[in-house]
C-alpha positions as CSV (number, residue, x, y, z in Angstrom):
1,X,36.3,-28.7,34.2
2,X,33.9,-25.8,33.2
3,X,31.4,-26.8,31.0
4,X,33.3,-25.2,28.0
5,X,36.3,-27.4,28.8
6,X,33.8,-30.4,28.9
7,X,32.2,-29.6,25.4
8,X,35.2,-28.9,23.5
9,X,36.5,-31.9,24.8
10,X,33.5,-34.0,23.4
11,X,34.2,-32.3,20.4
12,X,37.2,-33.1,19.6
13,X,37.1,-36.4,18.2
14,X,34.1,-35.7,15.7
15,X,36.9,-32.6,14.6
16,X,39.2,-35.5,14.6
17,X,36.8,-37.5,12.1
18,X,36.4,-34.7,9.8
19,X,40.0,-33.7,9.3
20,X,41.2,-37.4,8.8
21,X,38.4,-38.3,6.4
22,X,37.1,-35.6,4.6
23,X,39.7,-32.8,4.6
24,X,43.0,-34.3,4.4
25,X,41.9,-36.5,1.5
26,X,40.5,-33.6,0.1
27,X,43.9,-31.5,0.0
28,X,45.8,-34.8,-0.7
29,X,43.8,-34.6,-3.5
30,X,44.4,-31.7,-4.6
31,X,48.3,-31.7,-4.6
32,X,48.1,-35.2,-6.6
33,X,46.4,-33.5,-9.5
34,X,49.4,-31.8,-10.1
35,X,51.6,-35.1,-9.4
36,X,52.7,-37.9,-11.4
37,X,50.9,-40.4,-9.4
38,X,50.4,-44.0,-10.8
39,X,49.6,-47.0,-8.2
40,X,52.3,-49.4,-9.9
41,X,55.1,-46.7,-10.3
42,X,54.9,-45.5,-6.8
43,X,58.9,-44.8,-6.8
44,X,58.2,-42.4,-9.3
45,X,55.7,-39.9,-7.9
46,X,57.2,-36.6,-8.7
47,X,55.3,-32.8,-9.3
48,X,54.3,-32.3,-13.3
49,X,52.9,-29.2,-13.1
50,X,49.5,-28.7,-14.9
51,X,50.1,-31.4,-17.1
52,X,47.4,-33.7,-15.9
53,X,44.6,-31.0,-16.4
54,X,46.4,-30.1,-20.4
55,X,46.2,-34.5,-20.7
56,X,42.6,-34.4,-20.1
57,X,41.4,-31.4,-21.7
58,X,43.3,-32.9,-25.0
59,X,41.7,-36.7,-24.0
60,X,38.7,-37.4,-26.6
61,X,37.2,-39.7,-23.8
62,X,37.4,-36.9,-21.6
63,X,35.5,-34.4,-23.8
64,X,32.8,-36.6,-24.6
65,X,32.5,-37.7,-21.2
66,X,32.0,-33.9,-20.4
67,X,29.5,-33.3,-23.0
68,X,27.7,-36.4,-21.9
69,X,27.8,-35.2,-18.1
70,X,25.9,-32.1,-19.2
71,X,23.2,-34.4,-21.3
72,X,23.4,-36.7,-18.5
73,X,22.2,-34.3,-15.5
74,X,19.9,-31.9,-17.5
75,X,17.9,-34.9,-19.0
76,X,17.7,-36.6,-15.7
77,X,17.0,-33.6,-13.6
78,X,14.6,-31.9,-15.9
79,X,12.3,-35.2,-16.2
80,X,12.8,-36.2,-12.8
81,X,11.3,-33.2,-11.4
82,X,8.3,-32.9,-13.9
83,X,7.4,-36.6,-12.9
84,X,8.1,-36.1,-9.6
85,X,6.5,-33.3,-9.0
86,X,3.4,-35.0,-10.9
87,X,3.4,-37.6,-8.5
88,X,3.8,-35.7,-5.6
89,X,0.7,-33.6,-7.2
90,X,-1.1,-36.9,-7.2
91,X,-0.3,-38.3,-4.1
92,X,-1.4,-35.0,-1.8
93,X,-5.0,-35.8,-2.7
94,X,-6.2,-38.5,0.3
95,X,-7.4,-42.0,-2.1
96,X,-8.2,-45.5,-0.3
97,X,-4.3,-47.1,-0.3
98,X,-2.7,-43.9,-0.3
99,X,-0.2,-45.0,2.3
100,X,0.8,-48.7,0.7
101,X,1.2,-46.5,-2.9
102,X,3.5,-44.1,-1.1
103,X,5.3,-46.8,-0.2
104,X,6.1,-48.6,-3.1
105,X,6.9,-45.2,-4.8
106,X,9.4,-44.3,-2.2
107,X,11.2,-47.8,-2.2
108,X,13.1,-47.2,-4.9
109,X,14.8,-44.5,-3.9
110,X,16.4,-46.9,-1.0
111,X,18.0,-49.0,-2.9
112,X,21.5,-48.3,-4.5
113,X,22.3,-47.1,-7.4
114,X,24.2,-50.0,-8.3
115,X,21.9,-52.4,-7.5
116,X,19.7,-50.8,-9.6
117,X,21.6,-50.8,-12.6
118,X,21.9,-54.5,-11.8
119,X,18.1,-54.4,-12.6
120,X,17.7,-52.7,-15.6
121,X,20.9,-54.3,-17.2
122,X,18.6,-57.2,-17.1
123,X,15.8,-55.2,-18.2
124,X,17.8,-53.6,-21.0
125,X,18.9,-56.8,-22.1
126,X,19.2,-57.7,-25.8
127,X,18.5,-61.2,-25.6
128,X,16.4,-61.7,-22.1
129,X,15.7,-58.2,-21.0
130,X,11.9,-57.8,-20.6
131,X,11.7,-54.4,-22.3
132,X,12.7,-56.1,-25.3
133,X,9.9,-58.6,-25.2
134,X,7.4,-56.2,-24.4
135,X,8.0,-54.2,-27.3
136,X,8.0,-57.3,-29.5
137,X,4.8,-58.4,-28.0
138,X,3.1,-55.2,-28.5
139,X,4.4,-54.9,-32.4
140,X,6.8,-51.9,-31.5
141,X,9.3,-53.3,-32.9
142,X,10.4,-56.0,-35.4
143,X,13.8,-57.1,-33.7
144,X,15.6,-57.2,-30.9
145,X,17.5,-53.7,-29.6
146,X,20.5,-53.7,-27.8
147,X,19.9,-51.0,-25.7
148,X,22.8,-50.8,-23.9
149,X,25.4,-52.4,-26.4
150,X,24.7,-50.1,-29.3
151,X,25.8,-46.0,-28.9
152,X,22.3,-44.7,-30.3
153,X,20.3,-46.3,-27.5
154,X,23.1,-46.6,-24.8
155,X,22.6,-43.3,-23.1
156,X,19.3,-43.2,-23.5
157,X,18.7,-45.9,-21.9
158,X,20.9,-45.3,-18.7
159,X,18.7,-42.2,-18.4
160,X,15.6,-43.6,-18.7
161,X,16.9,-45.8,-15.4
162,X,18.3,-42.7,-13.9
163,X,15.0,-41.1,-13.8
164,X,13.2,-43.9,-12.7
165,X,15.4,-44.4,-9.5
166,X,15.3,-40.3,-8.7
167,X,11.4,-39.3,-9.4
168,X,11.0,-40.8,-5.7
169,X,13.0,-37.9,-4.4
170,X,11.5,-35.2,-5.8
171,X,8.2,-36.5,-5.2
172,X,9.0,-37.3,-1.2
173,X,10.5,-33.9,-0.8
174,X,7.8,-32.0,-2.9
175,X,5.0,-34.0,-1.3
176,X,5.8,-32.8,2.0
177,X,6.2,-29.3,0.7
178,X,2.8,-29.7,-0.5
179,X,1.6,-30.7,2.5
180,X,2.9,-27.2,4.1
181,X,0.4,-25.3,1.8
182,X,-2.6,-23.7,3.5
183,X,-5.9,-25.1,2.5
184,X,-7.1,-21.4,3.0
185,X,-5.5,-19.9,0.0
186,X,-6.9,-22.6,-2.4
187,X,-10.3,-21.7,-0.8
188,X,-9.7,-18.3,-1.4
189,X,-8.8,-18.8,-4.6
190,X,-11.8,-21.1,-5.7
191,X,-13.5,-18.4,-4.4
192,X,-12.2,-16.0,-7.2
193,X,-13.1,-18.5,-9.8
194,X,-9.4,-19.3,-9.7
195,X,-9.4,-23.0,-12.1
196,X,-6.8,-25.6,-11.3
197,X,-3.8,-24.7,-13.4
198,X,-4.3,-20.7,-12.0
199,X,-3.8,-22.1,-8.4
200,X,-0.9,-24.1,-9.2
201,X,1.2,-21.4,-10.9
202,X,-0.3,-18.5,-8.7
203,X,0.0,-20.7,-5.5
204,X,1.2,-24.1,-5.1
205,X,4.6,-23.7,-7.2
206,X,5.7,-19.9,-5.8
207,X,4.6,-21.3,-2.3
208,X,6.9,-24.0,-2.5
209,X,9.4,-22.7,-4.5
210,X,12.1,-22.9,-1.8
211,X,11.9,-26.7,-1.9
212,X,12.0,-27.0,-5.7
213,X,15.5,-24.7,-5.6
214,X,16.9,-26.6,-2.8
215,X,16.0,-30.2,-4.4
216,X,16.9,-28.9,-8.0
217,X,20.5,-28.0,-7.0
218,X,21.1,-30.8,-4.9
219,X,19.9,-33.6,-7.2
220,X,22.3,-32.0,-10.0
221,X,25.2,-32.5,-7.9
222,X,24.0,-35.8,-7.1
223,X,23.4,-36.9,-10.4
224,X,26.4,-35.2,-11.5
225,X,28.6,-37.0,-9.1
226,X,27.5,-40.0,-8.5
227,X,29.0,-42.7,-11.5
228,X,26.8,-46.3,-9.7
229,X,24.4,-46.6,-11.6
230,X,26.7,-45.7,-15.0
231,X,28.6,-48.6,-13.9
232,X,25.7,-50.8,-12.9
233,X,24.5,-50.7,-16.3
234,X,26.8,-50.2,-19.2
235,X,30.5,-49.6,-17.4
236,X,30.8,-46.2,-19.6
237,X,30.6,-48.1,-22.6
238,X,30.1,-49.0,-25.3
239,X,33.3,-47.5,-26.7
240,X,33.1,-44.7,-23.7
241,X,30.0,-43.7,-25.1
242,X,28.1,-43.6,-21.5
243,X,31.2,-42.4,-19.3
244,X,30.5,-39.2,-17.6
245,X,33.2,-37.3,-15.6
246,X,32.6,-39.5,-12.4
247,X,33.0,-42.7,-14.1
248,X,35.9,-41.9,-16.1
249,X,37.5,-40.6,-12.9
250,X,36.9,-44.0,-11.3
251,X,37.9,-45.9,-14.8
252,X,41.3,-44.0,-14.4
253,X,41.4,-45.4,-11.1
254,X,40.5,-49.0,-11.3
255,X,41.7,-49.7,-14.5
256,X,44.9,-47.4,-14.8
257,X,45.7,-47.0,-11.3
258,X,46.3,-43.1,-12.4
259,X,45.6,-41.1,-8.9
260,X,47.3,-37.7,-11.2
261,X,44.7,-37.9,-13.8
262,X,41.8,-39.6,-11.7
263,X,42.6,-36.0,-9.2
264,X,42.8,-33.7,-12.1
265,X,39.1,-34.6,-13.1
266,X,38.0,-34.5,-9.8
267,X,39.7,-31.3,-9.3
268,X,37.4,-30.0,-12.6
269,X,34.3,-31.7,-11.4
270,X,34.9,-29.3,-8.3
271,X,35.2,-26.2,-10.3
272,X,31.9,-27.2,-12.7
273,X,30.0,-27.6,-9.4
274,X,31.1,-24.4,-8.0
275,X,30.1,-21.9,-11.1
276,X,26.9,-24.1,-11.0
277,X,25.9,-23.4,-7.7
278,X,26.4,-19.7,-8.1
279,X,25.0,-19.3,-11.4
280,X,22.1,-21.7,-10.4
281,X,21.8,-19.6,-6.5
282,X,21.8,-16.4,-9.1
283,X,19.3,-16.9,-11.6
284,X,16.6,-18.5,-9.0
285,X,16.9,-15.7,-6.9
286,X,17.2,-18.2,-3.8
287,X,17.5,-15.5,-1.2
288,X,13.9,-14.0,-2.3
289,X,12.6,-17.2,-2.6
290,X,9.3,-17.7,0.1
291,X,8.5,-14.5,-0.1
292,X,4.8,-15.0,-1.1
């Protein structure tokens, strides 16, 4: 057996795994999006055209989840990036105990989103939560707030938890990029009298632009797709006010057994992400990033 056959033979198991666990579910989901496919009525599975998509856009919960998804991704992404960049700039400087501090900061990224949701659910609890307790002790509020039970507070609360969760990702990625910036550039800029803000704007940000573009794009996709934190904190409530598209899709599966409706939402999410990726890469001119 020649080398080419040996290589092809070795690739077959990996190829089968990808086909069975990635492409087959994806193609099956596309088909189910055009079917009435309910877990509790499998004897009446049949094609219904685009009815699942029509029903989705006529459902107020879907419209709310669509708006929430945009708000959730935008606020979480911007705040995570700004805090992550600030943290990375601070951690770039050498100081005593920096390794321990980095470990503590980055540890949150190793935890699951659902676990983070459960921790913040306890912290936001209106009766025994530490956040209400601190706000009362310092006199910022006069009575306890239902951060997760009142609609006006719920979305802001889950975004705060998500920002805390995602800051570590940006800090890790941007810190690695910052360490690749040649120190000679800063030394030359200092000799020219450039201050800290000018060095950041003219050297640091242009040099790490490829990392900024890729991290913003990937993180936006992850935030958009991941329902674990929402489910851990509010389960989409109160009254569906914190549902995003991915959590609403899960609700259709878990509580309604409606795989057709859930698949239609999944297809809509894929189209949104595809349009977002094309728009983002066009606006940021990713192919020219890194030309310094």
